[in-house]
LUMZA-746948 format. One line per 2 residues: their letters; for each residue y, z, x of N, C-alpha, C. Coordinates in steps of 0.05 Angstrom, whole numbers, plus 5000, padded with zeros to 4 digits. Example, Ala and Ser with C-alpha at 12.3 -4.5 7.8 and 13.67 -1.06 7.14 Angstrom:
as = 4886,5156,5264,4910,5156,5246,4934,5156,5264 ~ 4955,5142,5257,4979,5143,5273,5001,5157,5258
// end
This chain:
mm = 2971,3802,8462,2991,3815,8462,3024,3817,8467 ~ 3028,3790,8477,3051,3774,8478,3061,3771,8449
ll = 3048,3763,8430,3048,3769,8404,3052,3788,8393 ~ 3040,3814,8394,3051,3832,8386,3069,3852,8393
aa = 3075,3839,8417,3108,3852,8427,3126,3841,8421 ~ 3120,3810,8416,3147,3791,8400,3149,3805,8377
ia = 3126,3815,8357,3129,3817,8338,3143,3857,8329 ~ 3139,3873,8355,3146,3895,8346,3173,3889,8358
fa = 3184,3872,8382,3216,3874,8383,3225,3857,8357 ~ 3210,3849,8343,3242,3839,8319,3240,3860,8297
vi = 3221,3878,8293,3218,3897,8279,3240,3915,8283 ~ 3240,3916,8312,3268,3936,8316,3293,3927,8323
vl = 3289,3898,8319,3324,3884,8319,3327,3886,8287 ~ 3310,3880,8268,3316,3883,8244,3324,3911,8237
ar = 3312,3928,8239,3314,3959,8236,3341,3970,8250 ~ 3347,3961,8269,3374,3965,8280,3400,3942,8275
lp = 3391,3920,8257,3406,3903,8257,3436,3920,8243 ~ 3458,3916,8248,3488,3931,8240,3492,3924,8214
as = 3502,3935,8201,3505,3935,8172,3534,3923,8172 ~ 3545,3915,8189,3571,3899,8181,3572,3875,8189
wv = 3542,3864,8201,3537,3839,8204,3522,3825,8179 ~ 3526,3846,8151,3514,3835,8130,3525,3843,8109
fp = 3550,3859,8120,3576,3868,8098,3596,3867,8109 ~ 3603,3835,8112,3636,3829,8120,3653,3830,8098
nk = 3680,3842,8112,3693,3840,8092,3702,3811,8082 ~ 3706,3805,8059,3715,3780,8037,3737,3781,8023
pg = 3752,3769,8015,3772,3765,7998,3763,3788,7968 ~ 3780,3805,7963,3768,3815,7946,3756,3839,7939
ln = 3737,3839,7972,3713,3854,7976,3721,3873,8005 ~ 3720,3897,8015,3726,3893,8030,3723,3924,8042
ca = 3716,3938,8071,3715,3965,8072,3734,3984,8099 ~ 3739,3998,8096,3755,4007,8112,3741,4009,8140
sv = 3716,4011,8141,3698,4013,8162,3662,4014,8152 ~ 3650,4006,8163,3627,3992,8165,3608,4006,8180
eg = 3586,4028,8181,3570,4038,8194,3535,4043,8193 ~ 3527,4044,8210,3493,4048,8206,3475,4019,8210
tv = 3462,4017,8195,3445,3990,8195,3445,3974,8163 ~ 3425,3951,8165,3422,3937,8142,3407,3957,8128
wn = 3390,3971,8125,3367,3990,8112,3383,4016,8106 ~ 3399,4033,8123,3411,4051,8124,3437,4059,8129
gs = 3460,4053,8119,3483,4036,8121,3510,4058,8100 ~ 3527,4050,8117,3550,4062,8085,3575,4043,8095
cq = 3591,4037,8071,3615,4031,8076,3637,4050,8067 ~ 3652,4050,8092,3671,4072,8081,3703,4058,8074
gl = 3709,4070,8045,3732,4063,8035,3731,4036,8027 ~ 3716,4035,8008,3708,4007,7993,3735,3993,7976
vm = 3740,3975,7981,3764,3969,7961,3754,3945,7949 ~ 3752,3937,7924,3740,3909,7902,3757,3900,7882
qg = 3767,3878,7896,3798,3865,7872,3820,3881,7868 ~ 3827,3902,7899,3858,3911,7902,3839,3936,7889
fa = 3823,3957,7886,3823,3978,7871,3801,3995,7890 ~ 3815,4010,7902,3796,4032,7915,3777,4054,7904
lg = 3748,4046,7908,3730,4056,7896,3710,4074,7907 ~ 3723,4083,7931,3709,4111,7951,3688,4098,7971
dl = 3673,4109,7976,3652,4108,7994,3623,4100,7992 ~ 3619,4078,7997,3589,4074,7986,3566,4079,8009
vw = 3541,4089,7998,3522,4093,8017,3501,4078,8005 ~ 3475,4075,8023,3455,4054,8011,3427,4062,8035
dl = 3404,4063,8022,3382,4063,8035,3361,4044,8022 ~ 3360,4027,8042,3333,3996,8028,3308,4007,8026
ap = 3301,4001,8009,3264,4005,8011,3257,3976,8017 ~ 3244,3984,8051,3240,3946,8057,3222,3945,8045
lr = 3195,3955,8038,3170,3946,8029,3169,3932,7997 ~ 3196,3942,7984,3196,3920,7963,3207,3895,7968
ll = 3215,3886,7986,3223,3861,7997,3199,3846,8000 ~ 3176,3853,7998,3143,3844,7994,3141,3831,7966
tg = 3153,3838,7954,3145,3839,7926,3173,3816,7913 ~ 3186,3814,7936,3215,3798,7925,3235,3813,7903
tl = 3239,3841,7913,3254,3854,7902,3275,3864,7930 ~ 3293,3871,7921,3318,3882,7934,3318,3908,7928
aa = 3309,3934,7935,3318,3958,7919,3328,3975,7940 ~ 3354,3990,7926,3357,4014,7942,3366,4029,7926
hv = 3374,4051,7940,3378,4085,7930,3409,4082,7939 ~ 3425,4088,7919,3458,4079,7931,3478,4106,7917
tl = 3493,4112,7929,3518,4128,7918,3543,4120,7937 ~ 3555,4127,7912,3589,4122,7905,3603,4148,7909
ah = 3615,4162,7924,3629,4181,7918,3661,4178,7938 ~ 3672,4210,7936,3703,4207,7940,3721,4187,7933
gp = 3718,4179,7905,3737,4160,7900,3742,4162,7867 ~ 3749,4150,7855,3754,4152,7818,3728,4149,7804
la = 3707,4134,7818,3676,4130,7804,3660,4142,7823 ~ 3641,4159,7803,3629,4173,7825,3600,4167,7815
ar = 3574,4151,7822,3555,4145,7816,3539,4149,7843 ~ 3506,4158,7829,3478,4158,7846,3461,4141,7828
gd = 3445,4134,7848,3411,4127,7828,3402,4099,7850 ~ 3375,4093,7826,3364,4072,7846,3367,4043,7838
ia = 3371,4020,7847,3381,4000,7833,3350,3980,7850 ~ 3346,3957,7835,3329,3945,7839,3339,3913,7830
ag = 3339,3893,7842,3350,3869,7837,3326,3845,7845 ~ 3313,3829,7826,3297,3812,7830,3297,3787,7826
fg = 3284,3774,7814,3280,3740,7812,3288,3739,7782 ~ 3304,3720,7773,3314,3707,7748,3333,3720,7734
gr = 3349,3738,7759,3374,3747,7741,3373,3775,7735 ~ 3345,3787,7745,3343,3812,7730,3348,3839,7753
lt = 3370,3856,7742,3374,3890,7750,3363,3904,7736 ~ 3355,3925,7747,3346,3952,7741,3354,3977,7757
lr = 3367,3991,7739,3375,4019,7742,3354,4036,7733 ~ 3356,4056,7761,3341,4078,7753,3343,4109,7753
el = 3348,4130,7738,3363,4158,7750,3389,4152,7759 ~ 3409,4145,7750,3431,4133,7747,3446,4161,7740
sa = 3463,4171,7751,3486,4195,7737,3515,4185,7752 ~ 3528,4179,7733,3560,4166,7739,3584,4177,7717
dl = 3601,4184,7732,3621,4204,7728,3649,4183,7728 ~ 3667,4173,7708,3688,4156,7719,3711,4152,7699
pl = 3728,4152,7697,3759,4154,7679,3758,4128,7664 ~ 3764,4125,7642,3763,4101,7619,3789,4091,7632
dp = 3786,4070,7641,3815,4064,7657,3806,4034,7657 ~ 3822,4012,7643,3821,3979,7640,3820,3974,7670
al = 3829,3985,7699,3829,3978,7721,3796,3976,7725 ~ 3778,4001,7722,3752,4004,7727,3736,3987,7705
ip = 3743,3987,7674,3729,3983,7655,3751,3951,7649 ~ 3751,3924,7657,3766,3908,7644,3766,3911,7612
ra = 3749,3907,7605,3747,3910,7570,3747,3924,7558 ~ 3758,3948,7562,3765,3975,7551,3788,3963,7540
pr = 3793,3986,7516,3821,3979,7507,3846,3997,7512 ~ 3864,3980,7525,3887,3991,7540,3898,4014,7534
ql = 3908,4028,7507,3914,4043,7505,3890,4069,7494 ~ 3870,4065,7508,3844,4086,7504,3841,4101,7530
rg = 3844,4128,7532,3842,4137,7552,3819,4161,7551 ~ 3804,4176,7572,3785,4192,7575,3768,4195,7595
sv = 3752,4201,7589,3730,4207,7619,3695,4195,7600 ~ 3688,4178,7626,3652,4179,7609,3635,4187,7627
ha = 3612,4199,7620,3598,4215,7635,3561,4199,7623 ~ 3547,4188,7641,3523,4174,7639,3502,4187,7657
el = 3483,4194,7636,3449,4202,7648,3441,4180,7637 ~ 3423,4162,7651,3401,4142,7649,3380,4143,7665
al = 3362,4145,7656,3336,4141,7664,3322,4116,7667 ~ 3338,4104,7654,3332,4064,7655,3350,4049,7644
ar = 3356,4030,7662,3378,4012,7650,3370,3981,7659 ~ 3364,3963,7643,3351,3937,7653,3365,3913,7643
le = 3374,3893,7661,3395,3885,7654,3376,3850,7658 ~ 3384,3829,7640,3366,3810,7652,3390,3780,7635
hg = 3402,3767,7660,3418,3753,7659,3446,3768,7653 ~ 3458,3784,7656,3487,3805,7656,3475,3817,7626
ai = 3465,3812,7607,3455,3825,7581,3439,3851,7583 ~ 3448,3864,7568,3429,3899,7570,3403,3886,7557
ae = 3378,3896,7570,3358,3892,7553,3343,3911,7545 ~ 3348,3941,7561,3338,3958,7556,3354,3979,7565
lk = 3358,4010,7549,3377,4031,7562,3351,4058,7545 ~ 3356,4076,7564,3347,4104,7561,3364,4120,7575
gr = 3370,4134,7555,3390,4164,7569,3414,4168,7554 ~ 3437,4178,7563,3457,4186,7543,3487,4180,7560
ie = 3500,4171,7545,3524,4169,7549,3547,4181,7526 ~ 3570,4196,7543,3584,4215,7545,3611,4202,7541
ah = 3633,4205,7519,3653,4197,7526,3668,4223,7518 ~ 3683,4231,7530,3702,4260,7527,3729,4253,7529
dl = 3744,4272,7511,3769,4280,7509,3784,4250,7507 ~ 3777,4225,7490,3796,4208,7483,3821,4208,7473
tq = 3842,4198,7482,3862,4189,7472,3871,4166,7466 ~ 3892,4159,7443,3899,4140,7438,3926,4135,7440
rs = 3936,4116,7465,3964,4128,7475,3985,4093,7466 ~ 3990,4095,7445,4004,4069,7430,4027,4085,7420
gr = 4051,4088,7428,4066,4095,7416,4069,4124,7426 ~ 4054,4143,7412,4052,4170,7415,4016,4176,7427
vt = 4008,4201,7439,3986,4210,7449,3973,4220,7423 ~ 3948,4209,7410,3938,4218,7384,3909,4226,7402
al = 3897,4248,7393,3870,4263,7408,3848,4247,7384 ~ 3836,4241,7398,3812,4223,7382,3785,4238,7392
gs = 3783,4256,7408,3756,4276,7402,3731,4265,7427 ~ 3709,4272,7426,3698,4266,7447,3662,4262,7426
ya = 3653,4240,7454,3630,4228,7433,3602,4223,7452 ~ 3580,4224,7432,3566,4214,7452,3544,4189,7441
vt = 3530,4176,7458,3506,4152,7449,3490,4162,7463 ~ 3454,4170,7447,3432,4169,7457,3417,4149,7455
fp = 3407,4130,7478,3387,4111,7477,3357,4120,7476 ~ 3343,4118,7458,3316,4122,7460,3287,4109,7484
gg = 3302,4087,7490,3288,4068,7513,3268,4048,7496 ~ 3242,4032,7514,3225,4028,7494,3228,3998,7495
sa = 3214,3981,7485,3209,3952,7483,3232,3940,7456 ~ 3248,3959,7446,3263,3936,7424,3274,3915,7436
te = 3282,3897,7412,3284,3871,7422,3316,3876,7430 ~ 3328,3894,7420,3356,3898,7422,3363,3925,7434
pv = 3369,3940,7449,3380,3962,7450,3391,3981,7429 ~ 3387,4003,7409,3401,4014,7393,3400,4041,7394
gt = 3430,4055,7404,3427,4078,7400,3443,4100,7384 ~ 3440,4128,7380,3448,4138,7356,3476,4152,7366
va = 3507,4148,7352,3521,4164,7359,3534,4182,7342 ~ 3543,4202,7357,3555,4220,7351,3577,4245,7360
dl = 3589,4255,7340,3614,4262,7355,3603,4289,7366 ~ 3624,4301,7387,3618,4326,7401,3640,4344,7399
gg = 3653,4342,7380,3682,4361,7365,3694,4345,7368 ~ 3718,4352,7352,3744,4339,7351,3761,4337,7324
pl = 3775,4316,7316,3786,4312,7291,3761,4291,7275 ~ 3747,4276,7289,3731,4254,7267,3708,4272,7272
av = 3690,4273,7250,3663,4272,7245,3651,4248,7241 ~ 3633,4239,7262,3621,4214,7265,3584,4219,7265
qa = 3576,4188,7247,3552,4191,7258,3538,4162,7250 ~ 3536,4151,7266,3528,4122,7270,3514,4112,7293
tl = 3515,4084,7288,3485,4071,7306,3500,4050,7321 ~ 3498,4045,7352,3504,4025,7368,3483,3999,7375
hl = 3483,3982,7374,3468,3960,7369,3481,3941,7396 ~ 3467,3938,7410,3474,3924,7434,3459,3893,7432
tr = 3470,3876,7430,3459,3854,7423,3458,3829,7451 ~ 3452,3806,7443,3436,3790,7470,3462,3769,7478
ep = 3482,3771,7465,3511,3750,7469,3523,3755,7502 ~ 3523,3782,7515,3530,3805,7499,3554,3814,7483
gy = 3538,3834,7463,3563,3841,7447,3552,3865,7435 ~ 3558,3875,7412,3555,3900,7408,3562,3899,7376
ll = 3548,3921,7365,3552,3926,7327,3551,3957,7322 ~ 3576,3968,7325,3581,3997,7306,3582,4005,7284
eg = 3558,4013,7273,3559,4022,7241,3556,4050,7237 ~ 3573,4056,7219,3563,4084,7220,3576,4104,7192
qv = 3590,4129,7192,3604,4141,7175,3619,4160,7185 ~ 3645,4159,7181,3669,4187,7194,3684,4191,7169
aa = 3692,4224,7177,3704,4230,7163,3726,4246,7171 ~ 3748,4252,7168,3772,4276,7181,3769,4297,7178
rp = 3766,4313,7200,3759,4340,7197,3793,4361,7188 ~ 3789,4377,7177,3819,4394,7179,3837,4402,7205
ga = 3862,4383,7203,3871,4392,7225,3873,4363,7241 ~ 3865,4343,7228,3867,4313,7240,3891,4303,7243
ap = 3904,4298,7262,3925,4278,7252,3929,4258,7236 ~ 3959,4262,7225,3961,4241,7197,3962,4219,7211
el = 3969,4205,7235,3954,4175,7239,3932,4171,7236 ~ 3908,4187,7243,3879,4184,7239,3871,4182,7209
vn = 3881,4208,7191,3882,4207,7165,3892,4178,7149 ~ 3912,4164,7155,3921,4137,7145,3913,4127,7148
tl = 3896,4125,7179,3878,4095,7187,3855,4096,7168 ~ 3846,4119,7173,3817,4117,7156,3819,4114,7127
af = 3839,4119,7114,3845,4105,7084,3841,4079,7072 ~ 3851,4062,7104,3841,4032,7101,3817,4028,7106
lg = 3792,4044,7108,3761,4039,7100,3754,4041,7068 ~ 3774,4048,7058,3759,4060,7021,3758,4083,7020
sp = 3755,4082,6998,3747,4106,6981,3726,4122,6997 ~ 3731,4151,7005,3704,4172,7010,3681,4177,6988
da = 3664,4183,7004,3638,4196,6986,3651,4219,6982 ~ 3632,4237,6963,3635,4261,6959,3641,4282,6983
lg = 3626,4281,7000,3635,4293,7026,3656,4283,7045 ~ 3668,4268,7034,3701,4253,7046,3690,4240,7075
rr = 3664,4221,7073,3656,4210,7089,3660,4176,7073 ~ 3670,4162,7096,3677,4129,7095,3655,4112,7113
pf = 3647,4092,7097,3626,4070,7110,3649,4063,7133 ~ 3639,4053,7155,3650,4030,7177,3636,4016,7190
sf = 3639,3992,7203,3623,3977,7217,3637,3958,7230 ~ 3636,3943,7254,3655,3929,7265,3640,3927,7298
gg = 3650,3902,7306,3632,3894,7330,3648,3872,7344 ~ 3635,3865,7371,3649,3849,7396,3636,3841,7411
tl = 3648,3824,7430,3627,3814,7454,3636,3832,7474 ~ 3626,3833,7493,3623,3850,7521,3626,3838,7540
// end
């Protein structure tokens, strides 16, 4: 009886453990206030590296801990980045996201490796995103970039685009890229490599009314085919 009582007491203590005990303010990461418990809590006014992200709410799945996995449903709202989904972190640097929906501005403050002169917005609907040691191992879903503009000297409209990843067990994720209207007609494939890096290759053509700067830039890709399309290929590291 004493043992059962002790176990029950320990469970109650853990269930009511204040979230602030395990989510303390640290340099580069702090909350205006922390509420709830370790299992169901919130970080109001989350600030990371001096950038205000909004309010973070989490709901942990305690039974997943028995399998060595820290899993939770998380929501981030009331800030520049809005996101919700299920996240699971396991051994060996494995991170899995499921049913992820996210909206964010294309801003170097949020995405450090984004081109500094590029602006727009990003919307993602991913059924699955699996990362291993920081590299993307699998993707299933769609990512859209809307109303892209290049802001170097003058503002040049670039259009909107989408990349769709079918998922599956490919060695490296490969997505299909297409424009969603705008000055450029694009058909391409995006390879996400293990470095981690990327390779984007396909065909592009200027539509009637495209800015002269875009038309002049495409001329550096070589001569067009009969339909006005020029091949392109470039890559980099993430």
